N, C-alpha and C positions, 0 to 999 in steps of 0.2 A: 708685656711690654710696657706696662704703665709704671712699672718699677724703675725701669731705666730712667726715665724721665727725672724721677725723685732722687736719683742717686748724686751724692757729693763727688767734687773731685777726687781724685785717688789720694792716698794718704802720704805720708813720708816716706814710706816704704816702696811706694810706686804702684801699688796692687789696688784695683778698683774696690771699694769697700762694699761688702755684701748687703742684702735687705734683710736684715737682723729681725725688722718687726713682721716679716712673713708668718702667716699661720697657715696649718693644714688642719681639714676638718677631721674630726674623731674617728667618723666612720672610715675615712679613708687610710687614715693613720693604722686602723686596726686591721684593714683588709690588706695592708701592706705587710704586715707581721705574719698574719695567717697564711697568705699566700706564700710569703718566702721560706714559713715554717714547714709548710707541704712539701714545699721543693727540696727542703734539706732532708726531709723524711726519704722522699724517691732517693736522693743522692746516696744517703746512708746504706739504704737496701742494695743498690746498683754498686756501692763501693765495696761491701763484704762478699759479693758475687765476683766481681773482677779479680779482688783480692785473692779468692779462692782458685779462681781460675789460671791466672796468671804466675801465683806464688812470688809475687813481685810486690815491695812496699811503693811502687810508685805512687799510686791514686792516694794512700794515707799521706805520703810526703807532699804531694800536690796540695791535698787539702789542709794541711798543718801550713804549709806558705800561703794559702789563701787569707790566712789571718793579718798577713801584712798588707793586703788591699785597705780593708777599711781602718786601720791603724797609722798606715805611712802612706801608700799612693793614693787612696782617694783624699784625705784631707788636704796633701800637698796639690796633687792635680785640681782640688776644688778651687784653691788660692790662685793657682795659674790659670787655671781653664773658666774661674768665674762660675763656679756652682755653688748652690746653698741648699741645705736640709732644714727646715723651720725647727726651733728649738722646742715647740711644744708637741713634737711627735711622740708616741707612746715607747717608753724604755731607753731613754738615751743612755747609752753605753759610757759615754764619756767625751770628753773634748779633746782632741788629737791636733795638734797646731793651732789652736784656739777655734777648731770647727766641729760642732757637735755631731757626733754620727750616732744615727737611730740603732736601734737592735735589727730591723730590717734589712739594713745595710750589709752588716755582719753575718746574717743569714743568707743573703743575696750571694755575697762572694764566696762564701764556703760552700754553699749549694752548687753553684755553677761554675767556678774555676776548675775544680777536678774533673767534671764531664768534658766541658769543652777542650781543656788539656790533653787528657787523656784519650779520647775519643778521636782528636786531629792527629795524635801521635799514631794511633792503631792504625788509621786510614793512611797516614803516608808509608809506615811499616808494612802495609798490605800491598802496597804499590797502586793505591786509586789513582785514577787517570786526574788529570788537569782539570777537565770539566767537573767531575764529580768534585774536586777540593773547591772549585770556584762556587760550586752549588751548596756546598756544606756553608761556605761563606756568608751568602745570601741567605741560607736557609736562618742563619744565626741573625745577620743585620735585619731582616725586615721586621721580624717580629719584636725584636729587641728594641729597636729605634720607634716603632710604633708605642711599645709599652713607655719609653721614655716621653713620648711627645703627649700621651694620656697623663702619666705623672705631673709633666709640667702644668698642664691644665688644672689638675685637682691641687696645686701647689702641695705634692707630696715631694716634689724637688723644684728646683729653679735654676735657671741658666740666667744670668743677668749680665751678659756680655753685649756686644754689640754685634754679633754675627748670628743671631738665631734665626732660622726659617722653621716654622710652626713649632715653637719653642726650643727648639734644638740648634746647638752649631751645626752647621753643614758639613764639617768634617767628621762629626760622628755619626752621619749615614752611614758612611764605609768604614771607618775605624773601628768599630764594635766588633765587626764581622772580621777585618782584616787582622786583628788582634788574636783572633783563634789562629790564622794561618802561622802567624809569626812564633807564637809560643809552642804550637805543633811543631814548626822547625828547629826552633831553638831544642826541644826535646830530643828530637830526632838526631840533631848534631851531638847533644851530650850522650844519648843512648844509641848509638848507630845500631842499624841492622846486623844481626848476628853477631854482636859483640858482648862478651861478658863485662858487666859493670863493676870498676872498683870502688871501693870505699869514696874515693872522692867526688864520683859522679853522683852518688846517691847524696854526698852531704850538699852539692850544690842543686840538686832537683827542686828544694822548697823555694828556691829564689828566681828559677827559670820566669815563671808566670809574672809574680810582679816587678820584677826588673826588666824584664822583655816589654812589659806594657809601657812602662816607664820611657824606656829608650825610643820604643817606637812612636809614643805619642809626641815626645819631644823634637826628636827628627822629622817626623812629616808635618806637625800643625804648630812648631815653634812660633813661625811667624805669625800666624794669628793669635795665638796666645798675646804675644809683645803688642798688637793692635788693639786687643781687648782693653789693655791697661791705659793706652794711651787714648782712648776713646777716638780712634781714627774712623773716619768714614769716609765715604764716595769712592772713586776707583781705587784707589790704594787698598781700600778694605776688601773690595770685591775680588780685585785682582789676586790678592794674598790669600784670600778664602778659596778661589779657585784652584791656586797652587797647592793648598793643603789638602784639598779633595783628590787632587791627581796624585800626591805623594801618597797619600793612605791608600791609594787605589794600586800605585806602583810598587811599592814595597812589597807586599804580599805576591803580588805576581811574579815578581823578581823570585821570591823565594821559592814558589810554585815549581817554577823553571829552572832551579839552582841545580848544578851535577848533583848535590846529595840527594835530593829527591829524585830527579829524571833518572838517576843510576838505577834505583830501585825499580823503577817504574818499568825500566827496559829488560831488568832481570827477571821480573816476576809478573805473572799473568794470574793475578788473584781470581779465584771464583766467587759467585754471587753470595755464598755462604759465609766466605771470609770477609767480603766488604760488610755485610750485615751483622757480622760479630763484630768487625772494628767499629761501626758506627753506632750500633745499638748499645751494645754491651762492653766496648773499650777493649776487646780482646783481640792482640795482636795476632798475626800468624805466627807460626814456628819458625825458630830461625832457620834463615835459608842455609847454614852451615850444616845443619841437623839432616835437611834435605841433600846436600851434596853427598853427605858422609852415606846415606842410606842409597842413593842412586850409584856411588863408587862400588859399595857392596853387590847390589844388583849386578852392575855392570861385568864385574868380576866374575861372578857366580855363572852369569850366563856365557862369558868367554871360557870358561874352564867346562862348562858341559858343551 
């Protein structure tokens, strides 16, 4: 919080200037790279497995699309959301839109985005209950926001706006988990249950996660972002922050109970094995169309006998 007091007024572009003198300890910088490298290794192993099991390019395409996060989504989001990564991080890949992007940020997104996207898509395809989807939301949100709180304490990253709670914006407490619901739903809308995907659907697949997050964040948190750069305090700040938190909760809930998802829940009764396969290994169930075909064959056979 002491960095906020030292900030100068917003520059001519209207954005609050970042604390460019912030430094991260070499030990924490190294651990950030090591931890995300291990996560990426796990992702690659799971990616090979799920691609073989599904015979689908979805995981690979989502992984390729994840590169847009540290090169486009994160730097632009950092400007709007007042976030900064110290320049003395190990292995700065480059500056994007004037923001230094450390290697661990690249590793984090490339490792994490395919897993959360494909697992939520598989769960929705399986007909997971609303309670299970909300549970997955919390399962991602709690450890992720705890990690961000620790990271801000260690100067691995820093939120320098006026709406931080324990080092992170209030909206982030629910937004990061809600994002999982949003991109899962968008992927389901692009690749409906039982539908053969055309080429255009695969072309759009890499863009679902990065642009889905941008739309979700701006729609739910735009008001709070504006107040960050105007340095607004008092009731206006807290009212807008509370509104952003509620919107970040409401939008994913609307998608969980959206007809696209509810129709699948009503039609399917997934087994525990199907849910476990979707949750842990990102493998959705077989298309309902194939089950319907098999059922019709069985019914006709029994009718003849």
